[in-house]
C-alpha positions in Angstrom: 5.4 8.8 -2.3 2.5 9.4 0.1 2.1 7.9 3.5 -1.4 7.1 4.8 -0.4 7.3 8.4 -0.6 11.1 8.7 -3.4 12.5 6.5 -5.6 9.4 6.6 -4.7 7.9 9.9 -8.3 7.0 10.9 -9.4 6.0 7.3 -10.9 2.6 6.6 -9.2 0.2 4.3 -12.0 0.9 1.8 -11.3 4.6 1.9 -7.5 4.1 1.5 -8.0 1.7 -1.5 -10.5 4.1 -3.1 -8.0 7.1 -2.6 -5.3 5.0 -4.3 -7.6 4.0 -7.1 -8.9 7.5 -7.8 -5.4 9.1 -7.6 -3.6 6.4 -9.6 -1.4 5.5 -6.6 0.3 2.2 -6.0 -0.5 0.7 -2.6 2.4 -0.8 -0.5 1.0 -2.4 2.6 1.7 -4.8 5.5 -2.1 -5.3 5.7 -3.4 -8.3 3.7 -7.0 -7.0 3.8 -6.4 -4.9 0.7 -6.2 -8.0 -1.5 -9.5 -9.2 -0.1 -11.1 -5.9 -1.0 -10.0 -6.2 -4.6 -10.4 -10.0 -5.2 -13.2 -11.1 -2.9 -15.3 -8.0 -3.0 -14.5 -6.9 -6.6 -13.6 -3.4 -5.5 -11.8 -1.2 -8.1 -8.0 -1.8 -7.7 -5.3 0.8 -7.5 -2.6 0.5 -10.3 -0.7 -1.9 -8.0 -1.4 -3.5 -4.6 1.8 -4.8 -3.1 1.5 -6.8 0.1 4.8 -6.9 2.0 6.0 -9.3 4.7 9.1 -8.6 6.6 10.9 -9.3 9.9 11.4 -6.6 12.4 13.6 -3.8 11.1 13.6 0.0 11.2 11.3 1.7 8.8 14.2 3.6 7.3 15.8 0.3 6.3 12.6 -1.0 4.8 12.1 2.3 2.8 15.7 2.1 1.5 15.1 -1.5 0.4 11.8 -0.6 -1.5 13.5 2.4 -3.2 16.4 0.2 -4.3 14.0 -2.4 -5.8 12.0 0.3 -7.6 15.1 1.9 -9.0 16.2 -1.5 -10.4 12.8 -2.2 -12.0 
């Protein structure tokens, strides 16, 4: 799992989406702009673009939930 926050902290949404597409990475995001890039602008999608909505909770709790869901898939 890669986190954009550190190596690409100032990257644009287009750059992040392109990085995911080129490297075959799934995109998990709280930012709904990525769907617009793929559907409205016809940009090449990554293997998966998952838009997440959640209430306030610690990131460690969120990561544990996502890992559990992926393990059950």
